[in-house]
N, C-alpha and C positions, 0 to 999 in steps of 0.2 A: 553651575550654581543654582539652587533653585530659587525662583522668584516669586513664588505663590502663582498668582494668576498671569503674571507677565510672562512673555515668551522670553526665550534665551537671547540674550543680546540687547534686551529692551534698555538698559541702563547705558549702554554704550551708544545705542541709537538716539537716545535721549540728549546724552552729552553732545554728540556730533550736531543734532539739530539746533541746540542752544547756541553752538559756537558759529554755525553756519548763518544762523539769524543775525547774530551779532556782526559777523564780518559784512554782511548784506547791509545792515544799518549803517556801519562805517564808511562803507564803499558809497553808499547814497548820499553821503553828506556832502553839501555843495562846497566845492573848492572855489577859493577866489580866482578869478580870471580877469583879462583885459588890462587897462593901464594902471599901474600902481600910483598910489598918492606919494608926493614927497614929504608930506607932514601927516602925522595921525589925524584922523577923523575925530577923535574924542579929546585929546589933550593939546593938539596943535604942536607936539614936538616933532623934530625932523626924525623920518624913518631912515635908517642907515641904507645904503645903497646896496650893500650885500644882502639884506633882508628883502629889498625889493627886486633884486636879481634871483634870488632863491624861491620866492613866491611871487609871481605874476598875480597882479590885481590885489596885492596887499593894501589894506586901508587902515590898519591899526599898527601902533608901535608895540614892542615886544610886552612891555608892562600892561598895557590897556587890553591886549589879547589875552594875557594871563588872567587878568581880573574878570574879563568876560566869560573865559572857560571855566573859573571856579563858581560863577554866578549860577551856572545851568545846574537843575536839580538832577541828583542821580536818579537813574531808573528804578522803577520799582522790582522787588525780588520775586515777582509772581512767575512760575514756571508753568507755562500753558500746557506743556507736553507731560508734565510730571505726574506722578501717580498721587492719590490722594495723601499719602504719608508726606511726600516731599512738600506738598502745598500747606500742611499744618505746621511745619517748623517754623 
């Protein structure tokens, strides 16, 4: 497929690079470690033993962890490796 100034396979390389960047960012997220709390650090509700066993170092109950996850702002949609056309969309 003709891609103008882009070399053959540039789109596939762009997609693979974007996926690699996101996977690296997800792997770099700090996971809890150490001693788990028996009660949530935010609401003081008991944390179930199954959750403490599954996630060593957990500090929040499921409800508080879910609320904290939804508070994080989504990442911007700028594609650094994209062509000029993909950045204009």
